[in-house]
C-alpha positions in Angstrom: -28.5 -4.1 -5.7 -27.3 -4.9 -2.2 -24.3 -7.1 -3.2 -23.0 -4.4 -5.6 -23.5 -1.7 -3.0 -21.6 -3.7 -0.4 -18.7 -4.2 -2.8 -18.8 -0.4 -3.6 -18.7 0.4 0.1 -15.9 -2.0 0.6 -13.9 -0.4 -2.2 -14.6 3.0 -0.9 -13.4 2.0 2.6 -10.3 0.5 1.0 -9.6 3.7 -0.9 -9.8 5.7 2.3 -7.5 3.2 4.1 -5.0 3.4 1.3 -5.1 7.2 1.3 -4.6 7.3 5.0 -1.7 4.8 4.7 -0.1 7.1 2.1 -0.5 10.1 4.3 1.1 8.2 7.2 4.0 7.1 4.9 4.6 10.6 3.6 4.4 11.9 7.2 7.0 9.4 8.3 9.3 10.4 5.4 8.9 14.0 6.3 9.9 13.2 9.9 12.9 11.3 8.6 13.8 14.3 6.5 13.7 16.5 9.6 15.8 14.0 11.4 18.3 14.0 8.6 18.6 17.8 8.8 19.2 17.6 12.5 21.9 15.0 12.0 23.6 17.2 9.4 23.5 20.1 11.9 25.0 17.8 14.6 27.7 16.7 12.2 28.5 20.3 11.3 28.8 21.2 15.0 31.0 18.1 15.5 33.2 19.3 12.6 33.5 22.7 14.3 34.6 21.0 17.5 37.2 19.0 15.6 38.6 22.2 14.1 38.8 23.8 17.5 40.5 20.7 18.9 43.1 20.8 16.1 43.7 24.5 16.7 44.1 23.9 20.4 46.6 21.0 19.7 48.5 23.3 17.4 48.6 26.0 20.0 49.9 23.5 22.5 52.6 22.3 20.1 53.6 25.9 19.4 54.0 26.5 23.2 55.7 23.1 23.6 53.2 22.1 26.2 52.3 18.8 24.5 54.4 16.2 22.8 52.6 14.5 19.9 53.5 11.4 18.1 52.5 12.8 14.7 55.7 12.6 12.5 54.3 15.0 9.9 53.8 17.9 12.4 57.2 17.1 14.0 58.9 17.5 10.6 57.1 20.9 10.1 58.4 22.2 13.4 61.9 20.9 12.8 61.9 22.8 9.5 60.8 26.0 11.4 63.7 25.6 13.8 66.2 25.0 11.0 65.0 27.7 8.6 62.9 30.5 10.2 62.6 32.3 6.8 60.3 29.7 5.4 57.3 30.4 7.6 54.9 30.8 4.6 55.7 27.4 3.2 55.4 25.9 6.6 52.0 27.4 7.1 51.0 25.9 3.8 52.2 22.5 4.9 50.3 22.8 8.2 47.2 23.8 6.4 47.6 20.8 4.0 48.1 18.3 6.9 45.1 19.6 8.9 42.9 19.7 5.8 43.7 16.1 4.8 43.1 14.9 8.4 39.8 16.7 8.8 38.5 15.8 5.3 39.3 12.1 5.8 37.3 12.3 9.1 34.4 14.5 7.9 33.6 12.7 4.7 31.5 9.7 5.8 31.2 6.5 3.7 27.6 5.8 3.1 27.2 2.9 0.6 23.5 2.5 1.5 22.3 6.1 0.7 20.1 4.7 -2.0 18.3 2.3 0.4 15.6 4.8 1.7 14.6 5.8 -1.9 14.4 2.1 -2.8 12.2 1.4 0.2 9.9 4.3 -0.6 9.3 3.3 -4.2 8.8 -0.3 -3.1 6.1 0.8 -0.7 4.6 3.4 -3.1 4.2 0.9 -5.9 4.1 -2.5 -4.2 1.4 -1.9 -1.6 -1.2 -0.5 -4.0 -0.5 -3.3 -6.5 -0.9 -6.0 -3.8 -4.1 -4.4 -2.6 -5.5 -4.1 -6.1 -4.7 -7.8 -6.8 -6.3 -8.9 -3.6 -9.5 -6.8 -4.1 -9.7 -7.9 -7.7 -9.5 -11.5 -6.6 -12.3 -10.9 -4.1 -14.6 -9.2 -6.7 -13.9 -11.9 -9.3 -14.7 -14.6 -6.8 -18.0 -13.0 -5.9 -19.0 -12.6 -9.5 -18.0 -16.1 -10.9 -21.6 -17.3 -10.8 -22.6 -14.7 -13.5 -20.3 -16.4 -16.0 -21.2 -20.0 -15.0 -17.7 -20.7 -13.5 -19.2 -21.2 -10.1 -22.3 -22.8 -8.7 -25.6 -21.0 -9.4 -29.4 -21.7 -9.8 -31.3 -21.6 -13.0 -34.7 -19.9 -13.1 -37.4 -19.5 -15.7 -39.3 -16.2 -16.1 -43.0 -16.8 -15.8 -44.0 -13.2 -16.5 -42.7 -10.1 -18.2 -41.0 -7.6 -16.0 -39.8 -4.1 -16.8 -37.5 -2.6 -14.2 -37.6 1.1 -13.4 -34.7 1.2 -10.9 -31.0 0.8 -11.7 -30.5 -2.1 -9.2 -33.1 -4.2 -11.0 -33.2 -5.9 -14.4 -35.9 -6.4 -16.9 -36.8 -9.7 -18.6 -39.6 -11.3 -20.6 -41.6 -14.5 -20.1 -39.6 -17.6 -21.0 -36.2 -16.0 -20.4 -33.6 -18.1 -18.6 -32.0 -16.4 -15.6 -29.1 -17.3 -13.4 -29.8 -16.9 -9.7 -26.9 -16.1 -7.4 -25.8 -18.6 -4.6 -27.4 -18.2 -1.2 -24.3 -16.5 0.3 -24.5 -13.7 -2.2 -28.2 -13.0 -1.9 -29.3 -9.7 -0.4 -31.7 -9.4 2.5 -34.5 -7.8 0.6 -38.0 -9.2 0.9 -39.6 -10.3 -2.4 -36.4 -10.0 -4.5 -33.4 -12.2 -5.3 -30.1 -11.4 -7.0 -29.9 -12.8 -10.6 -28.5 -12.1 -14.0 -29.3 -12.7 -17.6 -28.2 -15.9 -19.3 -25.2 -14.2 -20.9 -24.2 -12.6 -17.6 -24.3 -9.1 -19.0 -27.1 -7.7 -16.8 -27.0 -8.3 -13.0 -29.6 -7.1 -10.6 -32.6 -7.9 -8.5 -35.6 -9.7 -9.8 -39.0 -10.3 -8.2 -39.5 -13.8 -6.8 -43.1 -14.1 -7.8 -42.3 -13.7 -11.5 -39.7 -16.4 -11.8 -39.5 -20.1 -11.0 -36.4 -21.9 -9.9 -35.8 -25.0 -12.0 -32.4 -26.5 -11.1 -29.0 -26.1 -9.7 -26.1 -25.9 -12.2 -22.4 -26.7 -11.7 -21.3 -28.6 -8.6 -19.4 -26.5 -6.1 -18.0 -27.1 -2.6 -19.9 -24.0 -1.5 -23.3 -25.6 -2.2 -24.9 -28.6 -0.7 -28.3 -30.2 -1.2 -29.4 -28.8 2.1 -28.6 -25.3 0.9 -30.7 -25.8 -2.3 -33.7 -27.1 -0.3 -33.4 -24.1 2.1 -33.2 -21.7 -0.8 -36.3 -23.2 -2.4 -38.1 -23.1 1.0 -37.2 -19.4 1.4 -38.5 -18.6 -2.0 -41.8 -20.3 -1.4 -42.1 -18.7 2.0 -41.5 -15.3 0.5 -44.1 -16.0 -2.2 -46.6 -17.0 0.4 -45.9 -13.8 2.4 -46.5 -11.7 -0.7 -49.7 -13.4 -1.6 -51.0 -13.2 2.0 
């Protein structure tokens, strides 16, 4: 059945497209992970430079080559001058001051650290869901005629037919069949797409063994000219077969 095969090919192509999209997304997240690692390395090197700068400033202060406006460090050095025996406690104070300053500068505030994870899960769940909904709507729209919710043509079986292939359906003389609209008909000589009256079996039926009787359900997709054209095509196909 050409229509079903076309839908299957479309779904297969969509599957490959979705798979390629996921590969691209995971590749992008992998690159972001590498970038994050490089940024961490850069921050670590920046922290090392800050420690070297603090040591250099401390050395300059010890040599009295630089005057700083830091009151905490000035108090430490004043205490050294007043009481040289408390060097150990002074070292502890210096270490505490430098540690507090560096920790306050090195710990970044990142209130949006959960945002990449949220975006990833939105893409991983939302994109397949939207594609599934859109594809499901397309498939449902193309198969509405089988349930009678869209325009179709009614045909009467004039002979018994036993199908040997999977894309064809069997029927008996006198059965009522629903014929698909013109836009869903496959380009196969001598056959048209139809289904049983209940819509359970869908497949190709030979034109010479059925007779179109009427059009059922008005639809904007069908016009009287389309119906006349469909009947003309059927009769032309019958004449070609008989010839």
